N, C-alpha and C positions, 0 to 999 in steps of 0.2 A: 860602259858604265859599271858593269860587274868588275872589270879589271881595276877600275879606279877605286871602287869600294874595297877590293882586296888589298890594294896598296895602303889604304888608310887603316884598315883593320890590322894588318901586319905591323903597322907602326904603333906600338902600344903607347898609351898616353894617359896614365892615371893623373888625376887633377893635382895631387900633392907633389908630384915630381916635375919640377919646372924644366929640367933638362929633357925629359921625355916629351913634355908638352911642346917644347921648342922644336924637337925633331919632328913631331907630328905636324906642327905648323909649316915646316919646310915641305913636308909631303903634300899638304893641302895647297901650298903656294905653287908647287910644281904642276899639280893638276890644273889649277886656275890659270897659270901662265900659258899652258898648252891650249886650253879651251877658249880663254878670253883674250889672249894676246896682250896681256897686261900684267904688270908686276903689282902685287898688293903692298899696301903699307903694313909694316910690322910694328904693332903697337905693344910695347912691353911695359907692363905695370907691376912693379915690385917683383920682377923676375918672371912673370907669367906672360906668354906670347899670344896675342890676338892678331887677326888679320882683317884688313878692310880693303875692298875695292870700291871706288867711287867713279861714276861715269857722268860726264857733263860738267858744265861750268857753274851751274846753279846749285842750290841746296838739294839734298836727296829728297825724292818724293815717294819712292818705294824702297822698303828695306827688306831684304832677305836675311833672316836671322837664324844662326845655328851655333853649335859649339863642337869642338873637336876633342875635348877631354872626355874621359870615361871613368867609371867606378872600378874598373878592372885593374888589379895590380900587375906590375911587370912579371912576366913569366906565365901569364894566363894562356898564352898561345900554345904552350906545351900540352895543356890538357884540353884546350878548346881551340883547335886549329881552324883557320879559315878554310871553308869548303863550300862547294855548291853541289847539291845532289837532289835529284827528284824535284827540281823547281824551287828548292829552298836554299837560301844562302845563310851560312852560320859563321859565327866568330864573335869574340868579345868586342862589344861596342857597335856591332853592325846595325842593330835596330835603334839603339840609343847612343849616338845618332849619326854615325859615320856615313850611312847610306843617305841620310838627309842632307849632309854637307855636299856630297857628290851630286845629288839631285839639284841642289841650289845652283851649283856651278854649271851644270849642263843646261838648266833652264835659262840662266843668264846668257849662256853662249848662243842659245836659240833665238833670243830676242832680236828683231830686226832693227830696233832702235833702243840703245841702252841709256840714253840721256835721262838723268834723274834717278838712276838706279844706284843703290848701295848694297853691297854684300858684306856682312859682318859675321866673322866666325871667331868665337871667343874660346878661352882656354880654362875657365874655372866654373862653369855652370853647375857641375855636379856637387860642388861644395858651397853653393849659395851665391855665386857670382860676386864675391866681395871686391874683386879687383877689376871687374868689367861693368858693374852696374852704371856708373857715371857715364862711361863710354856709350853703352847701349841707349841710355835715356837721351844723351846729347845727339846721337845719330838719328833717333826716332822723332825728335820734336818737330821737325819740319815736314814729316812724311804724311801722305794721305793714306797709306796702308803699310802695315807690317805683316809679313808672312813668315811664320815660324815653322822651321823644318823639323821640329820634334816629331817623333813617330806618331802614327795614328792611334786612336783608341780601338777597342775591339771591333773587328769586322771592317776596319778601314775608316771608321767614323772620324770626322774632324772634331777638334776640341774647341767648343764654343764657350765653355765656362770652366774655370779652374778655381780651386780654393786658394785663399791666401795662406801664407806660411809665417809663423813666428817660431823663433828658437830661443831657448833659455838654458842657462846652467845655474843651478842653485848650489852654492858652496856653503858647507856647514863647518864651523869651527867649534870643537869641544875641548876636552882636556883628557890627556892620557893618564892611565893608572894601571896597576897590575890587576888583571882580571880575576885572579884568585886571592891575592893577599888583601887588597883594599880597593875593590871596585867602587865603593861608595865615594871615594875621593876623585873619581873621574866624572867627566860629562860625556856621555856616550853619543858621539856624532852620528853613529849608525842609527840609533833610536830617533834622534832628531830628524835625520833625513827621511826616515820612514814616515814620521808625522807630516813632513812637507810633501812627500809623495802622495799621501792620501788627500791632502788639502788641494793640491793642484789637479789631481784626477777628478775630484768632485766638481771642477769648473766646467767639465764637458757638458754639452747640451745636445743630445742626440736628435731632438726634435728640430733644432736649428742646423743640424749638420756640423756642429762644432766638436772636434776631437781634441783632447788634451792628454797626451800620452807620455808618461815618464819612460825614458829609454835607457841610455847608458848610465850605469850606477857604479860608484866606487866607494869603499869605506874600509878603514882599518889597515893595519900593517902586518900584525901577527895574531895568531889564534889566542894568545894569552894576554893581550893588551886591549884595554878599553879604547875604542877608536877616538883619536883626537881630531880627525878630519873625515869628511865624506862629501860626495857631490852627486848630483843627478842631472842629466840632460832632459829637457822637456820639449816635445814637438807639438805644436799647436796648428790646427788647420781649421779654416772658417770660410764660409761662403761670402761673407760681407765684412766690410771694414769695421762696422759697429761692434761685431762680435770679437774681432781681433782686439779692439780697444778695451772691451769689457774684460777680456781675459788678461790683457796686459796690465790693467789697473789692479786687478785682483792679485796677480802674481807679485807685483811690486809692493803690495800692502802686506805680504806675508811677514809674520813675526815668529821668533823662536818659541818653541813649546816648552823646552826644558830650561830651568834656571841655570845660568852660566853659559848657555850655548849662544852662538852668534851665526847669523846667516848673511850671505851676500848674493844678490841677484845680478847676473850678467845676461846680455842679449836683449831681444825685443822683436819687433815686426821685421821680417826679412823680405817678404814679397807681398804686395797687396793682392787682393783677389782679381782675377780676370773675369769681369762681369759679362753676361750675355749681351748687354747693350753694346759693348765694344766689338762684338763679333757678328752681330745679326746681319748687318748690311753686306759685309764681305762674304758671309756664308751664303746669303741669297744669291750673290753674284756667282760664287763658285758653283752652286747647285744649278744655276741657269746654264753656265758653261758646260756642266757635266750632264746636261739633259735631264735634270731632276733625279739623278741616281745616288746622290750623296746622303749620308746620314750624319747626325751630330751627337755629341756626348758631353756631359759634364763629368769632370774627373777631380779626384782629390789631390793629385800631384800637381806641382807648380812648375813653371818654366820661366825663361827670360821674357816671354810674352806677357807675364804678369806685370812686369815693370812698364812696358810700353802701354798696355791697356790702362794701367794706373794713371798714366799721364793724359788719358782721354784720346789716345791715338787708336783708330780702328785697327784691330789686331785679329788675325785668324791663325789658329794653332793646329798642330797635328797634320800638317801637310806633307810630312816626310813619309818614311817607309811604312808599308803595311806588313804586319807580322806579329811578333809577340815576344814575351820573355825578357823584357828589359831588366838588366841587373841580375839575371838568373842564368842557370846552366843551359836552359833551352832557348836562349835568345836567338831569334831568327828573323829573316826577311823573306817575303814572298816575291820571287823574282818577276813573275808575270805582271805585278802591279807597278814595278819601277817606272817603266816608260809611261804608262797611263797617268800616274801621279805627276810625273815631270812635265808632261804635256799640259796638264791642268795648271800647274804652277806657272808655266810660261804664259798661258792664256790669261791668267789672273794678273800677272805683272804687266803684260802688254796692254790689257784693257785699262788698268788704272793709270799707267804712264801716258796712254793716249789722251787722257783728260787733263794732263799737267799744263801748267801755264807755259806759253811759248814766248814769254817776254824776254828771256835770256837765251843767247846762243848756246848750243850744246856740242860737246865732243862725244858723239854717240857711240863710237866704237873704241874709245881709248887709244886713238892713233898715236898719242904721245909715248906709248909704250909703258906707261905707269898706271893708267886707270885712276890716277889720283888727281886731287886739286889742292 
């Protein structure tokens, strides 16, 4: 398993580089081919490569869900090489979430009967899953359970609640003028965007756990020109859909503050919340299988599990690697937990599959050599 993780970590796959993601998909496919004896479907959407293995002749009943893209740019291995030392595995993307992809494939390989199983590994999660969301939702809609191989929360806790995410960009149009000779003839887009930043930041509600954070900001072209354009990105996180809708309506009702300025709002709700109701039953099952040793956590970050939970599909997240440092220099995986977590995932999938309908015949081991239907 460590060797397989090393193979994926060494194959860098920043989300924005479709060629790199395609190479990573081939690395994942090779590991899956060896372990499962089946070739995946390669699903390419607008240049982004996703992989899917399906087993059985009926619709999928259990989905193992993960992604093979990362936030790390090409060349990161030069400064953050893959290594295993003192029981800790390190390398760009190891924790988020190449170890989880490997765990999913090893868990699927260990199942005595794979009929009804789907394994979906997408290539654009780190940028909001714009090209895979429809695929994920379509794959999940017939499932009794979705198990998400994102990394665990602190201390190995499973993620039973996640905030929903909304993303916006506020574009401001002003009018340029010479900053020294005749600034009064301009409409300063930088000042206008500052007013909009204060307005959106005021929409946060700490008591409800709603954050509204202006992030990337641009304005102006030269130091002696009144800015004619400016923009700001806004990240919104909320525990419930009602809060997402409240903030969405408020952002869309923004109006210019300065005479002569114009604003345009792009974006909206990206991921619905993953509510605890979607996770409670599966967490109880997992905890029973783990002899009561598991813990759970609510986290502000979102995943593709938000999509499946938003459809009302039972979803349990954080089943991947135990470690820390996602997106950071100290990203790492605790080697001793890899087997234990993979055994748990196998038991979860086997238990849910054992209760599937037996009304349709199954091709439980992918004997066709494709694993597809």
